[in-house]
N, C-alpha and C positions, 0 to 999 in steps of 0.2 A: 544638503544633509550629509552627515558622515555615516557611510554605510559599509557593512562588512559583507563581502561577496564570497559565498561558499563555492569554491572551485573544486569540482570532483575530478577534473582531468579530462572531461568530455567537452564536446562542442557546445552543448546547450549552456552550461554554466559559464563558459568562456565568453560567449556572445552576450549573455545576460550581464556580465560584469562590464563588457565593452559598452553596452547600451546605457548602463547606469553612469559610467564615466562620461560618456558623450552628453548625457542629460545634465551634466554639471555637478554631479555629486562627488564628494571626496571618498574614493573607494580604496579599501584595503582587502586583499585576497587572503583566504585561509583554506587550507585543505585539512579535512578531518581524517586522521588515521584511526581506523576502526578495528583493526585486527590485532590481537596479541601476538600472532605469528603471521607475518605478511605472506609467507609462502603458502598458507592455507587458503588464501583468497585467490580468486581467478585473475587471470591476466588478459590483456587484449580486449576483445569484444565481450568477454563473458563475465565481467565484473565491474565494480565501481569503486574499489577500495584497494587496488594493488599498488605496488611500488611504481610500476609503469605509469599508473594514473597520477601519482603524486609528482612524478617528473614532468608529465604533460601539463599539469596544473602550474608548476613553476615556470615552464616555458611560456605559457599563456600570460601569466602575470608579468614576466619580463617584457613580453611583446607590448603589453598594455602600459607598461611603465608604472605599475602600482606595487606597493609593498606586499610581501608574501610571507605567510607563516604556515607552519604545520602544527596542528593541535592533536595531541594524543588523547583520543576519546575512547580508546579500546576497552577500558574498564566499564565505562558507562554503557557502551554498546553491548558488551557481553551481558551485563547485569540487567539491562532493560529489554533489549531486542532478542538476543539469542536465548537467554533464559526464559523469556516469555514464550518464545517459539516452542521450546521443548516442554514447558509446563502445559501449554495449551494442547499440544498433541498428546501428552501423557494423560490429559483429562478427557480425551476423545473429541476435542474441538479442532477447528480448522482455522488457524490464525493467518494474518497477512503481515509478514515482517516489514514490508515497506511502509505500511500504515504506522506500525509501532516506531519505526526509525524516524519517520517524519514527526511523530508526536513527541518522542523522548529525546532524540538527538538533534535533528535539524531545527525544530521549532520549540525546543525546551532548553536543553543544555547549551546549544549554540546561541540562542537568543539571550539566555541568562548571562552568559559570559560576555556577549557583545554589549549588552546594556551596562554591565559592570565596568566595561572599558570605555564607556561614553559614546558608543555608536547609537545612531537613531533608528536604524533598521538593518535587516538582513536581506540580501539579494540572492536569489537562487535561480536556477535554470528550469524551474518547473513550468509546465504549460497549463496556466490557469489565469483568469482575469480577476482583478479587484476593481470594483466600481464604487465610487463614493457619491452618495446621493446628496441632494441639496440640504437635507436635514442632518448630514454628517454620518449617517449609517453606512458602514462599509459592507459591501456585498461580495461574496466569493462566487464567481461564475465559471462555467466551462470555458475552455480555451477556444479561440477562433478555429483552430485546427482540431476537429473532433477526433481524428485518428490518434493524436498525441495528447489529448486532454488528460490531465492528472488531478482534476478537482476531486475525484473520488478518494485518493490517498491523502489529500490535503484537508479534507473536511474535518478531521479529528483535531485540528489545531486550535479552534475556538476563536472568539472575537478579539480577545486581548492580544493574542499572537498575530492574528491577521492584521491588526493595526500597526504592527511593527515589521511587516514583511513586504517585499517587492518582487513581482514576477514579470520582468520585462518581456518575456517571450509569449505572454498570454495572447497578444494580438498578432503573433506571427502567422501568416497564412498556411505555412507548411514547413516540415523539417528540411526539405530541399532548399527552401528559401533561407533558413537559418544557416545551412551549410554554405550556401553561396555567399552569404554575408560574412561568415567566418573566413572564407577564402579571400574575399575582397579586403578584409582587414589584416590579412597576412598571418592568421592564426593557424598553426600547424596541425591542429586537431580537426580541421574542416572535413576530412574524409574518414575520421576515426569511426569504426562501427559502433552502433548503440550497445549499451550493456543490457543484459536481461537475466532472468532467473534470479535465484537467491545468492547474494554475493558471498555469504559465509559457508555455503555448501560447495566446497572447492571443486569436486568432480561432477557436480550436477545431479548426484544420486541422493535425492532427499530421503528416500526410504532407508538407504544404507547409512546416511548420517544419523537418522533417528535410532536405528538399531545399535550403532556404535555408541551413541550417547545414552540411550535408555535401556539397552540390553535386550536380548531376545527373550520373548515370553510366548512359548507355543500355546496356541488356543484353537478354538473351533470356529468354523464358518458355518452358520446355520441359515436355513431359508425361513420364509415367513411363518411356516408351521412349526418351526423349532427343530426340524430334522437336520442332522449334521451332513453338510455337503462338501466340506473341505477343511483344511488346516492352515493356520497362519503362524508367523513368528513374532507377532506383536500387534494387537488391535490398534494401537496408537498410530500405526503407519497407514491406516486406511481413512478415507474421507467419504462422506455421503455423496452419491452420484458417481463414484468411481466404477469403471467397468473393466479396464485393463489390469492385468497383473493379479487377478484374484486366485488363479491356480485351482479353479474348480474342475474336477475331473469329468463330471457328467453334466449334461445340459438340463435345463428345466423340463418338466413334463411336456409342455407345449412347444419346446424347442426355442423359445424366445430368450434373448440375452438377459443376464441378471446383473443387477447393479447393487452397490452398497447402499442399503437403506437405513442402517443404524450401526453405531460404534459404541460399545459398552466397555470402556477400559477397566472399570472396577471388576467386572466379571471376565474380562479378556475375551469377549465374544464379538464377532462381526456378523451382522445380519445382512443377507442379500435378498433381493426380490425383483419383481418386474418393474419396468420403467414407470408404470402407472402410480407406484407408491412413492415416487420422488416429487410429485407435484404438491405444492403447498399454497395456501391462499392467505394465511395470516402470519406475519412476522412480528416477533417481540424482541426489542433490543434493550440492553442496559448500558450503564456508563455513558449516558446521553451527553452529547455536545451540540448545543443549539447555536447556530450562526446567524439567526434572523431575529434580533430583539424586537423588531417591529411586527413580527408575526406570532400570534398566540396559537399554539397547537393544543391548548387545553380543551378546545372544541375541535371537531373534525375539520381537517384542512386537506384540500385536494393536492396531490403530489405525484411525482414519479419516483419509484424506488429502484435502487441499483445495489447489487450485492457482490459484484466483481469489478475489478479495475476497468475492464473494457467490456463489461456485460451490457446486455440490452435492458434499458430501464422499462419498468412496467408501471402503468398508471394505477393509482389507488388513493386511499384516504389515510392520513396519519393523525394520531392523537397522542399527546403526552399525558401520562397519569402515573402517580406513584413512582416517580423517578424512572419511568420506563417509556419507551417509544413503541407504539403498536401501529403497524401498517396493515390494513385490509386491502388486498389486491383486487383489481377488477378482473384479472385473469390469473390463473395459477402460474406459479414460477417453479421451475424444475431444478432439483439438485441443490437445495440450499442447506448449508451446514452450520451448526452452532459454532460461534467463534468468528464467523465472517463479519466484515464491516458492512453495515447497512447505512446507505446514504440516501437521503430524500431531497428531491429537487422540486423547484417551481420553475419550469422551463429550463433555462440555463443556470439559474441561481441555486446554490446549495442552501438548503434550509437547515439541515442538521445531520448528525451522524450518531450511530449507536452500534454496539457489538451484539450480534444476534445471540440471544439466550435460548429461544425456543421458536418452533414453527409448527403450524397446524394446517390440516386440510381445510 
């Protein structure tokens, strides 16, 4: 097959491209330039979109002997990922920009361009497995290395995009194994540190980024009774479950720590309360993406629900109705916020994904 390898400049994408080449595919490398101002993005280990990364991607392509291109997707990235991030926080929700980047950039814009140029599939360095059943159904599964598993952020891609994607690292036993393979192949990125945090928040200060982008709006922090216990500079900068950085001068009457239990950006009020108020048993999601055409969730289906990239899944029952996904958990889950990605699994298999719209005790 003729495949397009997305080269981020890290070790994972380089080894993924090498494996695709070794498997006999005709591979072309492309680096996605996502920032309108490259100096705003992190360098070294703290990003995935810097000039340094594009240079590392070029060297990896040269070592593999494959054609290499840089595509400027900065406008698409800003309009879909960064704007969504700001809009969601402004609405009092907690988005995951990596989910949106995978949805709109890596498996939407990139795939669309690849298909227009005659490529059969896109290859990335994500840690997830694709299994093809005898009846032709493609299943998305957790990676062999549970510590690096990225099926949670990939669940949003949908079955059509899954059919045109390849994840060669899904069976890798560990990241150290991938690094050793990169070194054996002579790839200079073998010891490059992993990227982390939000790539477009240059200094790592998410709260500061939100305040600079959305402006300061002084408001009240209240407890569950409505009594004012503090002040904030913008309700959008808080998320349900948050404990640190609240700036509350006096402790609760019982001395117990307080957490953010509600964010109302329309009224610019942050509500705090005891940890017991963070537990929820029912999750409802919208914008449903269902990856299991052979599984009907119109009737209750047993599942495991996960709401964070490396969160602990909780068993429950999922039902699809009225274009929504509702999961009733066997045990309460703590600190769930509207806007988070809800992914439901059957063992290692991803069944579907939705964006959390509401949660209830």
